[in-house]
C-alpha positions as CSV (number, residue, x, y, z in Angstrom):
1,X,404.1,255.8,22.2
2,X,407.7,256.6,23.2
3,X,410.3,258.9,21.7
4,X,413.9,259.1,22.7
5,X,415.2,262.7,22.5
6,X,418.7,263.9,22.3
7,X,418.6,266.5,19.6
8,X,414.9,266.3,18.8
9,X,413.4,267.4,22.1
10,X,411.7,270.5,20.8
11,X,410.1,268.6,18.0
12,X,409.0,265.8,20.3
13,X,407.4,268.2,22.7
14,X,405.8,270.2,20.0
15,X,404.7,268.8,16.6
16,X,404.9,265.1,17.6
17,X,402.9,265.7,20.8
18,X,400.3,267.6,18.9
19,X,400.0,264.9,16.3
20,X,399.8,262.1,18.9
21,X,397.2,263.9,21.0
22,X,395.1,264.7,17.9
23,X,395.3,261.0,16.9
24,X,394.1,260.0,20.4
25,X,397.3,258.2,21.5
26,X,396.4,257.6,25.2
27,X,399.9,258.1,26.6
28,X,403.1,259.6,25.2
29,X,406.6,259.3,26.8
30,X,409.5,261.4,25.9
31,X,412.8,260.1,27.2
32,X,415.2,263.1,27.5
33,X,418.7,261.7,27.4
34,X,420.3,265.1,28.4
35,X,418.4,265.5,31.7
36,X,417.8,261.8,32.3
37,X,414.1,262.3,32.7
38,X,411.0,260.8,31.2
39,X,408.1,263.1,30.4
40,X,404.8,261.3,30.5
41,X,401.9,262.9,28.8
42,X,398.4,261.4,29.1
43,X,394.7,262.0,28.7
44,X,394.7,263.3,25.1
45,X,392.2,266.0,24.1
46,X,391.7,265.4,20.4
47,X,389.8,268.7,19.9
48,X,392.5,270.9,21.4
49,X,395.3,268.6,20.1
50,X,397.0,268.4,23.4
51,X,397.4,266.3,26.5
52,X,395.6,267.2,29.8
53,X,398.2,265.6,32.1
54,X,402.0,265.9,32.1
55,X,404.5,264.4,34.6
56,X,408.2,264.3,34.8
57,X,409.7,261.1,36.1
58,X,413.3,260.7,37.4
59,X,415.5,257.7,38.2
60,X,414.0,256.6,41.5
61,X,410.4,256.4,40.3
62,X,408.4,253.6,38.8
63,X,406.1,254.0,35.8
64,X,403.3,251.8,34.6
65,X,403.9,250.5,31.1
66,X,401.0,250.0,28.7
67,X,399.3,246.8,29.8
68,X,399.9,247.6,33.4
69,X,403.4,246.3,34.0
70,X,405.6,248.3,36.4
71,X,408.9,249.5,35.0
72,X,411.6,251.4,36.9
73,X,412.6,254.7,35.3
74,X,416.3,253.8,36.0
75,X,415.9,250.8,33.7
76,X,414.9,253.0,30.8
77,X,417.3,255.9,31.3
78,X,421.0,255.8,30.2
79,X,423.5,255.1,33.0
80,X,425.3,257.9,34.7
């Protein structure tokens, strides 16, 4: 699951993250346009309605897309 946040960052980090974790969504990305970062949340705990792992990815890093394909963070983030 992926959300693009410009004005919705608080909602994406809060209510949406809770709903996705409670539903067992295995990985949740928040693309923060303002800071040009990708927040990656994974390993949902349905009982606590949260994710056990969080990471922040910047331009120079590579992520693993669902299905295992590598994708450069710079290819997702808006240009400078």
